[in-house]
Backbone as CSV, one residue per row, in Angstrom:
resi,resn,N_x,N_y,N_z,CA_x,CA_y,CA_z,C_x,C_y,C_z
1,UNK,-205.044,100.881,-107.965,-204.408,99.641,-108.039,-205.433,98.435,-107.791
2,UNK,-205.497,97.282,-108.629,-206.586,96.217,-108.552,-206.437,95.565,-107.219
3,UNK,-207.362,94.726,-106.754,-207.174,93.774,-105.672,-206.093,92.839,-105.761
4,UNK,-205.985,92.374,-107.036,-204.967,91.340,-107.495,-203.464,91.958,-107.557
5,UNK,-203.342,93.128,-107.979,-202.135,93.911,-107.778,-201.607,94.115,-106.517
6,UNK,-202.635,94.464,-105.637,-202.218,94.660,-104.037,-201.668,93.567,-103.611
7,UNK,-202.488,92.219,-103.813,-201.896,91.008,-103.207,-200.545,90.501,-103.813
8,UNK,-200.350,90.985,-105.162,-198.969,90.476,-105.822,-198.016,91.357,-105.138
9,UNK,-198.034,92.450,-104.953,-197.303,93.330,-103.956,-196.942,92.885,-102.643
10,UNK,-197.977,92.399,-101.972,-197.500,91.717,-100.650,-196.729,90.675,-100.573
11,UNK,-197.180,89.593,-101.705,-196.536,88.380,-101.958,-194.860,88.805,-102.197
12,UNK,-194.720,89.787,-103.116,-193.396,90.110,-103.392,-192.608,90.537,-102.189
13,UNK,-193.316,91.569,-101.389,-192.678,91.803,-100.210,-192.260,90.666,-99.129
14,UNK,-193.034,89.723,-99.202,-192.790,88.565,-98.227,-191.540,87.552,-98.785
15,UNK,-191.441,87.762,-100.023,-190.357,86.652,-100.469,-188.968,87.335,-100.141
16,UNK,-188.897,88.459,-99.658,-187.536,88.932,-99.341,-187.088,88.287,-97.977
17,UNK,-187.928,87.710,-97.110,-187.576,87.002,-96.001,-187.672,85.476,-96.282
18,UNK,-186.483,84.821,-95.713,-186.129,83.754,-95.648,-186.828,82.700,-94.561
19,UNK,-187.012,83.058,-93.494,-187.487,82.239,-92.540,-188.693,83.083,-91.807
20,UNK,-189.599,82.174,-91.069,-190.970,82.917,-90.715,-190.506,83.684,-89.365
21,UNK,-189.583,83.566,-88.620,-189.152,84.868,-87.660,-189.223,86.175,-88.168
22,UNK,-188.605,86.191,-89.357,-188.545,87.456,-89.964,-189.706,87.854,-90.557
23,UNK,-190.503,86.975,-91.113,-191.925,87.245,-91.703,-192.802,87.756,-90.281
24,UNK,-192.795,87.167,-89.162,-193.505,87.649,-88.082,-193.232,89.047,-87.822
25,UNK,-191.664,89.059,-87.738,-191.283,90.688,-87.358,-191.882,91.666,-88.293
26,UNK,-191.911,91.302,-89.673,-192.382,92.143,-90.638,-193.765,92.355,-90.300
27,UNK,-194.620,91.509,-89.978,-196.048,91.526,-89.720,-196.428,92.499,-88.540
28,UNK,-195.313,92.416,-87.459,-195.421,93.372,-86.273,-194.976,94.653,-86.901
29,UNK,-194.199,95.022,-87.675,-193.936,96.340,-88.310,-195.059,96.746,-89.206
30,UNK,-195.584,95.942,-89.840,-196.970,96.441,-90.604,-198.104,96.893,-89.720
31,UNK,-198.327,96.046,-88.503,-199.215,96.301,-87.889,-199.132,97.826,-87.098
32,UNK,-197.986,98.179,-87.046,-197.804,99.478,-86.408,-198.156,100.678,-87.098
33,UNK,-198.462,100.426,-88.552,-198.854,101.406,-89.488,-200.381,101.558,-89.632
34,UNK,-201.150,100.601,-88.844,-202.499,100.758,-88.663,-202.865,102.271,-87.961
35,UNK,-203.802,102.999,-88.301,-204.254,103.993,-87.716,-205.019,103.544,-86.601
36,UNK,-204.888,104.037,-85.143,-205.353,103.521,-84.221,-207.081,103.990,-84.351
37,UNK,-207.660,102.922,-83.764,-209.215,103.245,-83.735,-209.443,104.003,-82.340
38,UNK,-210.569,104.805,-82.450,-211.167,105.603,-81.365,-211.533,104.528,-80.292
39,UNK,-211.444,104.672,-79.122,-211.905,103.914,-78.016,-213.523,103.517,-78.440
40,UNK,-214.301,104.433,-78.830,-215.643,104.332,-79.132,-215.972,103.238,-80.210
41,UNK,-214.929,103.110,-80.962,-215.028,102.168,-82.207,-214.449,100.664,-81.755
42,UNK,-213.858,100.671,-80.448,-213.691,99.322,-80.088,-214.794,98.824,-79.152
43,UNK,-215.849,98.696,-79.686,-216.974,98.204,-79.013,-217.348,96.829,-79.096
44,UNK,-218.359,96.353,-78.624,-218.715,94.890,-78.835,-219.275,94.493,-80.159
45,UNK,-219.896,95.836,-80.574,-220.533,95.689,-82.022,-219.413,95.493,-83.176
46,UNK,-218.208,96.085,-82.738,-217.211,95.850,-83.714,-216.034,94.765,-83.618
47,UNK,-216.309,93.785,-82.631,-215.510,93.066,-82.213,-215.706,91.671,-83.099
48,UNK,-214.626,91.118,-83.585,-214.788,89.885,-84.298,-214.736,88.607,-83.411
49,UNK,-215.831,87.961,-83.550,-216.050,86.656,-82.922,-215.163,85.454,-83.476
50,UNK,-214.627,84.640,-82.788,-213.803,83.645,-83.252,-212.219,83.924,-83.340
51,UNK,-212.086,85.132,-82.788,-210.387,85.330,-82.900,-210.037,85.197,-81.310
52,UNK,-208.640,84.612,-81.324,-208.092,84.234,-80.152,-207.652,85.601,-79.123
53,UNK,-207.447,86.484,-79.982,-207.093,87.949,-79.343,-208.037,88.757,-79.822
54,UNK,-208.308,90.123,-79.235,-209.405,90.889,-79.560,-208.884,91.599,-80.815
55,UNK,-210.055,91.651,-81.673,-209.918,92.226,-83.018,-211.164,93.165,-83.137
56,UNK,-211.052,94.377,-83.662,-212.230,95.294,-83.769,-212.032,95.497,-85.410
57,UNK,-213.218,95.658,-86.013,-213.291,95.929,-87.445,-214.503,96.913,-87.579
58,UNK,-214.254,97.946,-88.282,-215.309,98.747,-88.833,-215.205,99.108,-90.304
59,UNK,-216.270,99.640,-90.716,-216.267,100.125,-92.358,-217.367,101.184,-92.450
60,UNK,-216.686,102.080,-93.509,-217.628,103.155,-94.070,-217.891,102.875,-95.466
61,UNK,-218.854,103.249,-95.932,-219.213,103.420,-97.333,-219.298,104.703,-97.959
62,UNK,-218.596,105.129,-98.898,-218.215,106.335,-99.482,-218.007,106.249,-101.095
63,UNK,-219.067,106.910,-101.941,-218.684,106.873,-103.244,-218.704,105.451,-103.938
64,UNK,-219.330,104.459,-103.434,-219.541,103.173,-104.035,-218.235,102.210,-103.469
65,UNK,-217.514,102.770,-102.666,-216.638,101.905,-102.149,-216.331,101.856,-100.717
66,UNK,-215.837,100.690,-100.094,-215.826,100.375,-98.716,-214.560,100.529,-98.031
67,UNK,-214.398,101.314,-96.961,-213.133,101.659,-96.229,-213.127,101.005,-94.961
68,UNK,-212.209,100.042,-94.633,-212.011,99.315,-93.447,-211.168,99.954,-92.753
69,UNK,-211.437,99.869,-91.217,-210.629,100.376,-90.254,-210.550,99.290,-89.036
70,UNK,-209.513,98.830,-88.590,-209.443,97.858,-87.566,-208.352,98.025,-86.450
71,UNK,-208.132,97.083,-85.628,-207.266,97.108,-84.530,-207.210,95.683,-83.944
72,UNK,-206.287,95.582,-83.109,-206.011,94.139,-82.471,-205.389,94.495,-81.013
73,UNK,-205.435,93.582,-80.160,-204.600,93.779,-78.988,-203.261,92.866,-79.019
74,UNK,-203.279,92.250,-80.151,-202.158,91.242,-80.282,-201.199,91.795,-81.643
75,UNK,-199.931,91.943,-81.390,-199.181,92.399,-82.216,-198.995,91.897,-83.805
76,UNK,-199.064,90.473,-83.576,-198.884,89.879,-84.927,-200.329,89.764,-85.797
77,UNK,-201.487,89.774,-85.031,-202.612,89.783,-85.523,-202.886,91.138,-85.915
78,UNK,-202.538,92.263,-85.445,-202.661,93.640,-85.845,-201.883,93.674,-87.255
79,UNK,-201.074,92.952,-87.478,-200.349,92.941,-88.814,-201.141,92.377,-89.802
80,UNK,-201.795,91.261,-89.396,-202.826,90.556,-90.494,-203.890,91.478,-90.686
81,UNK,-204.341,92.180,-89.654,-205.626,93.246,-89.972,-205.078,94.235,-90.941
82,UNK,-203.927,94.635,-90.922,-203.336,95.597,-91.717,-203.350,95.003,-93.119
83,UNK,-202.773,93.784,-93.481,-202.814,93.296,-94.520,-204.328,93.209,-95.362
84,UNK,-204.978,92.744,-94.562,-206.492,92.613,-95.193,-207.043,93.934,-95.547
85,UNK,-207.000,95.040,-94.444,-207.245,96.160,-94.716,-206.617,96.869,-96.136
86,UNK,-205.339,96.634,-96.203,-204.617,97.021,-97.196,-204.944,96.453,-98.627
87,UNK,-205.467,95.218,-98.654,-206.044,94.639,-100.015,-207.398,95.099,-100.145
88,UNK,-208.420,94.864,-99.269,-209.633,95.205,-99.466,-210.361,96.466,-99.155
89,UNK,-209.729,97.419,-98.376,-210.074,98.682,-98.188,-210.070,99.631,-99.613
90,UNK,-211.171,100.278,-100.001,-211.157,101.023,-101.080,-211.857,100.322,-102.339
91,UNK,-212.233,99.133,-102.015,-212.923,98.277,-103.091,-214.303,98.515,-103.054
92,UNK,-215.065,98.126,-104.157,-216.393,98.089,-104.358,-217.003,96.711,-103.387
93,UNK,-218.195,96.774,-103.244,-218.919,95.629,-102.594,-218.638,94.460,-103.472
94,UNK,-218.869,94.432,-104.736,-218.632,93.116,-105.487,-217.340,92.755,-105.593
95,UNK,-216.172,93.864,-105.546,-214.807,93.439,-105.671,-214.553,92.453,-104.517
96,UNK,-215.046,92.968,-103.385,-214.850,92.395,-102.042,-215.290,90.958,-101.916
97,UNK,-216.611,90.934,-102.471,-217.402,89.615,-102.617,-216.978,88.695,-103.497
98,UNK,-216.369,89.164,-104.730,-215.765,88.252,-105.614,-214.256,88.057,-105.537
99,UNK,-213.610,88.642,-104.593,-212.148,88.455,-104.248,-211.832,87.019,-103.959
100,UNK,-210.572,86.678,-104.574,-209.962,85.357,-104.042,-208.792,85.824,-103.240
101,UNK,-208.570,85.710,-102.073,-207.504,86.280,-101.227,-206.603,85.185,-101.219
102,UNK,-206.009,85.081,-102.360,-204.811,83.994,-102.486,-203.272,84.325,-101.921
103,UNK,-203.297,85.794,-101.559,-201.993,86.210,-101.088,-201.698,85.327,-99.588
104,UNK,-202.820,85.052,-98.982,-202.692,84.512,-97.623,-202.073,82.981,-97.888
105,UNK,-202.396,82.415,-98.779,-201.805,81.098,-98.858,-200.347,81.189,-99.683
106,UNK,-200.163,82.309,-100.488,-198.834,82.341,-101.246,-197.730,82.874,-100.307
107,UNK,-198.034,83.656,-99.198,-197.284,84.091,-98.283,-196.879,82.945,-97.137
108,UNK,-197.865,82.033,-97.063,-197.688,80.920,-96.250,-198.225,81.295,-94.840
109,UNK,-199.055,82.237,-94.710,-199.554,82.744,-93.639,-200.474,81.502,-92.746
110,UNK,-201.234,81.050,-93.567,-202.307,80.163,-92.874,-201.545,78.906,-92.551
111,UNK,-200.421,78.506,-92.962,-199.554,77.434,-92.598,-198.981,77.557,-91.506
112,UNK,-198.718,79.006,-90.969,-197.912,79.401,-89.937,-198.629,80.138,-88.756
113,UNK,-199.802,79.756,-88.786,-200.650,80.479,-87.729,-201.165,79.307,-87.102
114,UNK,-201.370,79.361,-85.708,-202.048,78.367,-84.742,-203.434,78.358,-85.308
115,UNK,-204.006,77.073,-85.029,-205.526,76.919,-85.654,-206.478,77.850,-85.115
116,UNK,-206.266,78.546,-83.780,-207.182,79.382,-83.290,-206.967,80.761,-84.161
117,UNK,-205.668,81.118,-84.319,-205.411,82.283,-85.024,-205.908,82.099,-86.652
118,UNK,-205.737,80.989,-87.213,-206.256,80.634,-88.419,-207.748,80.796,-88.562
119,UNK,-208.495,80.405,-87.621,-210.217,80.669,-87.346,-210.036,82.145,-87.305
120,UNK,-209.554,82.920,-86.458,-209.744,84.250,-86.641,-209.598,84.936,-87.877
121,UNK,-208.421,84.645,-88.605,-208.268,84.984,-89.965,-209.451,84.937,-90.715
122,UNK,-209.995,83.801,-90.933,-211.240,83.486,-91.534,-212.293,84.263,-91.225
123,UNK,-212.382,84.416,-89.719,-213.499,85.332,-89.099,-213.345,86.685,-89.641
124,UNK,-212.442,87.051,-89.876,-212.021,88.471,-90.137,-212.359,88.776,-91.811
125,UNK,-211.996,87.695,-92.344,-212.284,87.710,-93.790,-213.769,87.716,-94.223
126,UNK,-214.603,86.939,-93.421,-215.926,86.704,-93.602,-216.568,88.007,-92.984
127,UNK,-216.314,88.691,-91.943,-216.753,89.843,-91.596,-216.682,91.003,-92.616
128,UNK,-215.455,91.113,-93.185,-215.444,91.923,-94.433,-216.258,91.753,-95.535
129,UNK,-216.413,90.634,-95.695,-217.592,90.211,-96.702,-218.851,90.457,-96.522
130,UNK,-219.192,90.263,-95.131,-220.628,90.686,-94.699,-220.833,92.229,-94.737
131,UNK,-219.792,92.945,-94.374,-219.974,94.454,-94.561,-220.009,94.478,-96.135
132,UNK,-219.640,93.988,-97.115,-219.789,94.308,-98.302,-221.081,93.686,-98.896
133,UNK,-221.495,92.465,-98.332,-222.719,92.301,-98.831,-223.899,93.430,-98.230
134,UNK,-223.780,93.801,-96.919,-224.623,94.527,-96.404,-224.820,95.868,-97.106
135,UNK,-223.455,96.435,-97.307,-223.748,97.863,-98.161,-224.255,97.532,-99.602
136,UNK,-223.942,96.270,-100.173,-224.375,96.204,-101.363,-225.991,96.142,-101.457
137,UNK,-226.512,95.377,-100.452,-227.972,95.246,-100.296,-228.533,96.739,-99.967
138,UNK,-227.827,97.279,-99.027,-228.464,98.789,-98.462,-228.608,99.679,-99.863
139,UNK,-227.545,99.706,-100.537,-227.468,100.509,-101.743,-227.864,99.915,-103.010
140,UNK,-228.396,98.867,-102.947,-229.060,98.185,-104.247,-228.002,98.216,-105.246
141,UNK,-226.922,97.512,-105.127,-226.034,97.444,-106.068,-226.060,96.417,-106.943
């Protein structure tokens, strides 16, 4: 499934809900699907700066693709982490670097986050792109 197809699937899932309380509840449910990080992965090295809550993000590079892992101490943010991982994990560095994450706007997420949470979302996306750039550079892609 392409990045765009993954995003369209998420947009479709969110159209089921009429109000934002239901969408927030769905985000909480999605966050529950994240595989828990090991305590060793919840290190300062993996923490995302600029987030109101604690967010940890790590990545592995295998067979030309990047696989992301993450967690948060806030339930709604955990759902946001899940969505970003769902869309970007398993992609090539170039796919991540060239992606237009339009699902964020299409589901109205940015409009319904506090400014600090919105900044955190931007910081998460930036960190995922930094991983992609680092792996691309390291592997001369």
